[in-house]
VODRENGU-884422 format. One record per residue: x negated, y negated, z negated of N, C-alpha, C in turn; residue in three letters. Coordinates in steps of 0.001 Angstrom, whole numbers, plus 524288, in hexadecimal, padded with zeros to 5 digits. Last residue first. Example, Ala and Ser with C-alpha at 12.3 -4.5 7.8 and 13.67 -1.06 7.14 Angstrom:
7CDCE808CA7E4587CA9A804247E41C7CD9C7FFE27E142ser/7CC7A8163A7E1887CFF4811947E1887CC7080CE47E188ala/
END
This chain:
899347E4307F5E389E8F7E30A7F7678A0D97E7527FADCunk/88F2E7E4E77F34B892847E8DF7F0FA8981F7E8627F2F4unk/889327DC9D7F71888A667E10B7FA8C88CC37E5C27F7D6unk/886477D35C7F2A588BE77D44A7F32888D267D93F7F633unk/87BE87D2077F30D87E4B7D1E97EDCE8840D7D3617EDF8unk/87A3E7D1D57FDDB878647D6427FAB187B1F7D67F7F56Dunk/87E487C7F280044880D47CCAF8024D87F387D17B7FF24unk/876CD7C1C57FB5087C407C16F7F9A687F467C6407FB68unk/86DFA7C46F8012586E2A7C5C87FB9C873BB7C5837F972unk/8711E7C05D80AE686FCF7C5E580A578702E7C795804A9unk/8725D7B5AA808F7876FA7B8EC80A17875EE7BEC2809C0unk/8675E7B3818065786BAD7B287802B08708E7B5B380408unk/861737B62A80F61860A47B8EF80A74865407B83D806B9unk/8644A7AF5C81756865A77B4E0817BE8651E7B7C881298unk/862227A57281350866877A60C816EF868177ABBE817A3unk/858F07A5C280D9485DF57A63580AC5862997A70D80E5Cunk/84EDC7ADE78126D851FD7A93A813398573F7A9C98106Cunk/8454B7B41D80FD184A737B48780D4E84D907AF7B80DAEunk/83FD07B60481CBC83F787B3F681765844E57B441814F9unk/842E07BA43825D783D7B7BB498242983C7A7B95D81E9Funk/84C237B797829F984C347BBDA8262C846BA7BD5F82461unk/849DA7B00F8312584D4F7AE9C82CD384D3A7B2A582882unk/844577B3DD839908416F7B290834D7844C87B0D68304Aunk/84AF17B422841D084A1F7B90483EED847647B7FD839B6unk/84EA87A6BF8400184EC87AB7A8433F84DF17B05C83FDDunk/84FEE79DFB83A4084AF57A0B9839AD84AA87A5C483CDBunk/85938798D08396A855C77973D83DAB8509879A1283DB8unk/8608479C108327985BFB799628304F858827970D8348Eunk/86BDA7A0408312F8698079CE58353186518799AC832C7unk/872817AC988305186FB47A84082DF386D0A7A5278324Bunk/87DF87B3E182FAF87A467B14B8332F877B97ACC88303Funk/882277BFC082AA4880CD7BA5F8296E87CDD7B86882D6Eunk/88C437C91882989887CA7C72482C71887157C15082B59unk/891317D48D823798909F7CEE38237788BE27CD6B826C1unk/899FA7DE7681F93895F67DCA482336895E07D6B482313unk/89D037E8EC816C989D5A7E36A818418990E7E24681C34unk/89CEA7F38B817908A0627F131813B68A1207EB69814D1unk/89CF17F9E78241889A7D7F6548205B89E877F43781C86unk/8A1447FF6482BDC8A14F801DE826BB89ED57FE6982286unk/89FB57FA05835038A4F47F9DD832BF8A5527FC9482D74unk/897CF7F46683B4D896D87F6F68364089BE77F6F683317unk/899BC7EE9A8440C89AD77F43684462899CF7F72183F45unk/897307E4728408489C697E5948428A89D967EB6984282unk/88CAA7E4EB83DEA890827E3EF839D1895F57E58A83B98unk/8888C7E67F847ED887BC7EA6F843D588BC77E9C683F8Bunk/88BB17DD2384C9288DAD7E21984EA388CF97E68684AB4unk/886647D52E846F088C197D58B846BF88E2B7DACC848A0unk/87CB97D18C843EE87D7B7D73E84433883567D87984459unk/876C57C626849BC87B1B7C8D68472F87AEA7CEC8847ECunk/869967C5F984D3F86DDD7C31C84ABE871E17C6D384851unk/85D137C2D9851AE860947C6EC84FBA864BF7C45184C65unk/8584F7B9748536585A207BC558580085DA37C0E48567Funk/85C517AEB984ADB8595A7B37684C0A85B777B607850FEunk/862967A6D88479E85E687A56984B4385B187AA1784CE7unk/869507AB7F8406A86B717A9E084575867427A85B8496Funk/866817B6FF839D5864F87B18A83A898668D7AFD884009unk/86F0B7BFA6832B086BA57BE578371586AC97B87783754unk/873017CA4F82B3A871777C4D682B2286DF17C3D582FD3unk/87CDB7D31082795879207D18F82B9F8780A7CBBB82B11unk/880F27DCF881F0087FD37D76C81FBD87BD97D6C18241Funk/88A187E5D2819E5886567E4AC81E06885D77DEC481EABunk/88CF87EFDB8110988D3D7EA438121D888DD7E8E0815E6unk/88F957FC4E8174188E577F90D812C488F6C7F359813EDunk/88A487FED98242988E6B7FF3A8203B88CC37FBE281B8Funk/888247FD9E8320D886A47FD0E82C9B88B637FDA68290Funk/88366802B983DAC888008017F83A8C8866A80185834D5unk/87D21801C4849E387CB6801748442D881F57FFEE841D0unk/87FF080A9A8546587FCF8055E8521A87FBD8058A84C22unk/8775E8160B8564187C64813528564287C1080E018539Aunk/86F8B80C4A85AFD873638102285CBF87324814D88591Aunk/86E3D7FE718596A86CA3803D085848870DC8076685A76unk/86C157F1248592B86D657F5A785C7986AF47FAC585A9Eunk/872B07E9408515386D777EB848518A86E177F0B785459unk/87A327DDBA854C8879827E345853A8873B97E49B8533Eunk/87BA77D3A38587C87F5E7D5AF854AF87E6D7DB3A852EDunk/873307D17C85EE18786B7D1D98612987C3E7D49885D82unk/86AE07D792855F586B3F7D4BF85AED870B57D59E85D27unk/867427D7518484586ABD7D8CA84C8C86A487D53A85156unk/860C97D3DF8400285FBF7D8EF8426E862DD7D9ED8476Bunk/861047CCFF8367385E127CC1B83B4585CBE7D12683E1Bunk/8639B7D53D82BF6862717CFE582D9485F407CFFC83296unk/86CF77DCC4824C1868EB7DC4C828C98685F7D69B82A76unk/8711A7E4ED81AD58707A7DF7581C6F86C027DF2C8204Cunk/879C87EE60815ED875C47ED1B819C6875C17E74581AEFunk/87D0C7F86080C7E87D7E7F30E80E86878DB7F1CB81217unk/881FC8057F80EF187E83801C080C6187F0B7FC6E80F0Funk/8884080E058124088A96808F381129887218054980E0Funk/88652818328158E885B0816EE8100488846811BB80EA2unk/887338187A8202588B3681B4381D2D88ADD81A1681753unk/87E54813DD82409882FC810A182378887688135B82092unk/87410816B28255A876A1818408207587BB88153D81FB4unk/87108812B882EE1870228184582DCB8734D81A248291Dunk/873018081F82D8E8764880B2A8311E875C1810FD83018unk/86AE480572826F7870448050E8250F87406808298287Funk/862548070682DC8862C680A10828F88686580A0B826FCunk/8647B7FFAC8359D8642C8053B836F0864C6808AC8321Bunk/8643B7F63C82FD1868E77F7CD832BC868E87FDAA833D6unk/859CB7F68D82C0485E3A7F6A38286B863397F85B82B28unk/854057F5A783529853767FA50831EB858267FAE882E54unk/8575A7EBA3838048581C7F00D83B8E857F57F52D83879unk/853AE7E61682F5F859557E67D8302C85AA27EAE2833FFunk/848F77E6C7830E984B3A7E92482C358511E7E9B382C95unk/8484C7E0CC839D6847317E66883A2B849557E94283563unk/851307D852833EE84E817D95A838DA84D527DF2E83973unk/852F57DC2B826D7852447D7D982A7B84F447D9AB82F45unk/85C107E2B681E48857A77E29F821E1857AB7DDD682559unk/860E47EA0A813B58603E7E4DE8160A85B927E510819B3unk/869DD7F27B80E15865567F2218118A865507ECC081411unk/86E4C7F62E8019686E7D7F261805D88696C7F27A808EEunk/876567FD057F8EC871907FD2F7FC158723B7F973800B9unk/87FA37FE1C7F40887B877FB5B7F12B876467FB817F3F1unk/885B7804707F9CB8871A7FEE07F9E38830C7FB8D7F703unk/8818D80E5E7F72D8803C80BE67FC2B8817F806177FC5Aunk/87CA980F967EA4B8813780F217EDA487FBF80C657F2C1unk/872D78187F7E6AA8740D813087E7D4878C5812DD7EB81unk/87012822EB7E55D87491820EC7E289875E881B3B7E36Bunk/868CB8276D7EB7B86757826A77E5FA86BBC824237E2D7unk/86D3D826CC7F52886CCB82C007F2CA86B7282BAB7ECFBunk/86BAF81C217F6BE870FD81E1F7F611870EA823867F380unk/860C481C037F7F186351818F17F3D4868BF81B1C7F2A6unk/85FB582279800AA85D4B8240A7FBB985FB5821107F725unk/8648A81C6180833866FB8214F806B7864C5823498018Eunk/85D0B81479808BA8625581343806FB865138183D8052Cunk/8549D81A4680CB985438817BF807978599E8167580567unk/858D081CE981685857A982108812B68573281ECA80D3Aunk/8592B8133481B5385E0C8160481A6285D4D81A5681659unk/84E668117981BD5851B580DFA818CC856EA8108E81782unk/84B7581987822AC849688196A81D5F84CCD815FD819DAunk/850BD8166D82BA8851F781B7A829448502481B9782399unk/84B7E80D3782D7B8511480CEF82C4E852F681213829E8unk/841AC8112382FCA8425F80E4282AEC8482780DB98298Aunk/8435D815DF83960841B581916834EF842AE8164182FCBunk/8460D80CE083F24849AA8115083EBA8485B814A5839F8unk/83D348065D83E578422D804C383C08846228092983B7Eunk/830D88098883A53834C980B0D83E2083A2D809C983BD5unk/82765800028376E82B8B803648356982F788049A839B9unk/81E737FA1D8394E8205A7FDBD83D548243A801BA83B25unk/81A3C7F8C982C0981A057F73F8318581BF57FBAA83505unk/823817FBAE8218D81E587FBAE8240F81EB47FA09829BCunk/82C307F35681A4782B4E7F78681E0A825D47F73C82062unk/82E6E7F17B80DD082B3B7EF0D811E4829AB7F356815C0unk/83AEA7F20C8082C8365A7F4FD809E8833927F21080E45unk/841BC7EEA77FEBA83FB17EBB38032E83A8D7EE28804DCunk/84C6C7F0497F76F848457F3677F9C6846897F0A37FEBDunk/851CD7EB977EBEB850747EA517F15184BCA7ED947F316unk/85CD07ED6D7E4008576B7EEE97E501856507EDE97EAC8unk/8650E7E2C67DFD8864057E7787E2E585E2C7E88D7E2EDunk/8691E7D8607DE5686A427DCC47DADB869C67E1DF7DDE2unk/860477CDB57E03A863D67D1B17E235864957D6277DE59unk/858CB7C6A57DD1185E1C7C5FE7DB2A861F97CA0F7DD06unk/850E77C9677E798851B47C5DF7E333857827C5477E1DCunk/850747CEE07F0F9850DF7D1C67EC11852787CE4B7E77Dunk/84F357C7197F86A853AD7CAA07F8C4854A67CD5C7F390unk/845AE7C2E57F51A84A5F7BFA67F51684F467C2F97F545unk/83EC17CB5E7F69083F737C8FF7F166844917C5FF7F112unk/83FDB7CCB880180841427D0E97FDE78423B7CEBC7F86Bunk/83BFB7C3348052C8414F7C4DC806768432F7C8F380298unk/831C17C3EE801538353C7BFD37FF6383AEF7C11380098unk/82D737CC7B806FC82DF27CCB280147831C17C8A47FF16unk/82EFC7C867811D7831657CD3580FDD831C27CD5A809EAunk/82F0C7BEE6818AC82E387BF0481308830EC7C3BE81092unk/828947BD4A8239B82CE87C077821B382BDF7C15F81BE9unk/8248A7B10482857823A27B557824AC828BB7B82A8236Dunk/8288E7ADBE83597825A17ACF0830C0825387B1D182D64unk/82CE97AE5183F578306D7ADEC83AE482DA77AD4C835A1unk/824B97AEDD846AA828FB7AB1F8476582C117AA3184269unk/81D837B6388435681BA57B163845CE81FDC7AD4384676unk/81F1C7BB308368B820F27BB4883BEF81F5E7B62183E7Funk/817A87C13682D07818EA7BC3882F7E81A857BD0D8352Aunk/81B1A7C923821BE818D87C854826F181ABA7C33582954unk/81ACF7CC9E816CB81C067C7418186C819997C62E81DD6unk/817677D68E814A681CC97D54E8133081E797CFD6814D8unk/8103A7DEC081C7B810A27D94181AE98164C7D7EA8198Eunk/810337E8B68205980E287E7F581B1080ECB7E26781903unk/81BA97EC8F8274E815F67EC86826DC8145C7EBB88213Cunk/826227E48482ABF824087E9D982AB381E127E9A682ACAunk/829337DA7B82C558270C7DBC382728824D87E149826F5unk/82DD57D9EA83616828BE7D769835548262B7D8E58302Cunk/837ED7DE7583534833987E1608378B82E467DF1183634unk/83E0D7DB45828A283D547DB1882E46838677DDD583016unk/842597E3CE81DDC840237DF188203B83FB27DF8C8262Dunk/84CBE7E803816A3849257E9AC81AC48476D7E4E281DE0unk/850A27EA9C80A0684F8A7E66480DAE84B6F7E84381192unk/85A987F1228033A855DC7F1B98066C855517ECE3809D8unk/85FD57F1FF7F69185FA77EF0C7FB7485A707F01F7FE24unk/8681C7F7F27ED70863217F8197F03F863AA7F5437F56Funk/86DBF7F78D7E08F86DEB7F6747E6268686B7F68A7E874unk/86FB2801EB7D6ED86DE47FCD97D8C886E5D7FC607DEBAunk/8718E80BBE7D32E87571807C37D1F2873F6802577D3F2unk/868F48121C7D58386DE1812D67D863871E780E8A7D785unk/85C9B80EF27D7B28609480DCB7D3C4865F080DFA7D663unk/8517D8169D7DA4785635814277DC4C85A28813837D7E3unk/843F5816A87DBCF84846817387D81C84CED814127DA16unk/83DD4814357E41883DBF819A37E24C8421A81ABF7DE67unk/8420280BF07EEC1840E680D057E93584101812D17E7E8unk/83B1C809057FA4D83FB980B837F80F83E8F80D3B7F273unk/833BC7FD187F87F834A28022F7FAEA83958804A97F839unk/833A47F4267F3148311F7F4017F8218318E7F9277FB0Bunk/83E797EF7B7EB9683AF27F3B57ED25838957F2AE7F280unk/843387E9987E078841CB7E8AE7E5E483D8C7EC997E75Cunk/84DF97EC5F7D7B78487B7EC687D947847E47EB717DF1Dunk/855EA7E8677CCA3855207EA0C7D20384F697E9847D38Cunk/8560C7E5187C247859947E9417C3E0858507EB7B7C93Bunk/84F387DD227C06584F4F7E1657BC9F852737E6077BE94unk/8468B7D6CF7C89184BE57D8A07C80284BFD7DD5E7C476unk/83C287D5037C91583F5D7D09E7C77E845137D2257C6D0unk/837A47DDC87CD27837457DD1B7C78883AB07D8B17C58Eunk/838A77DC4B7D7C383C0C7E0117D53883C187DF4A7CF5Cunk/830967D54E7D9BD835FA7D3917DA63839BB7D72E7D794unk/828567DC217D7C3828E87D7697D4A282E777D55D7D4F5unk/829C07E37A7DF8E82A437E5117DA1F82AF47E06A7D67Eunk/827E57DD4A7E87D82CE87DFC67E7C182DC37E1387E205unk/81D5E7DA7B7E6BD821657D6767E730826BD7D8C57E62Aunk/818B17E4547E7028186B7E13D7E23181CA37DD097E237unk/81AC47E6E27F17181D077EA0B7ED4581D047E7137E81Dunk/814BE7DF3C7F67381A667DF6F7F74381D007E26C7F2CEunk/80AB67E1EC7F33780CD57DCD27F1C2812C47DCB97F24Bunk/809777EB9A7F801809797EB3A7F25680BF27E6297F080unk/809767E84E8026480DB77EB9A8008980E0A7EB927FA9Bunk/7FFF97E2AB8025D804E17E00680381809807E3288017Aunk/7F87A7EA6E800337F9497E6217FC8D7FE797E3667FD6Aunk/7FD8B7F76E803967FA207F2F3804057FBAB7EE9580042unk/7FCAF804A6800008000080000800007FC8E7FB2B80000unk/
END
């Protein structure tokens, strides 16, 4: 394990220590609490590798640790934010993510208390994982992933549980309306458009325009 990875783990553990009831994990936990909520955050493609704060030539620094800290702060859930290695295969990783969710459910966690969140490549992975296990009815939130209202797969993706889509109006990827429309088994669907002018980079930092409604939705996904 290199110095950067050690630093990330220390950061996660420090943040976890600030909450007496919930924890922040850099990998799937060895101990599961069946009576608690679990949230997975899957980052964008640029973060894959060893650098948790990579720099995009157009969008700037992807603040992965800060996004994770901000998402975790004040939340009544355990947060699993795995830093994927370079050249991660999205199909294989979506299978792994679905397996982790199934492991939580097998350990007694209620599906309604499990949420998958993803941005960009992480949202692609999240959509595929949630579709694989849509019979469970876990919650799904995706950001900046759809073209022309959809994310093309065969068969088409259908989600269950509570579903949230957030997109930036200046970005090339926008609404996921077609996925929401055909996800007829979902308990609820909602889509939010934000307009920061930052294009894809709007989600590179914990901008309040998307972070605040995401956290509000998380706090209310027992509905």
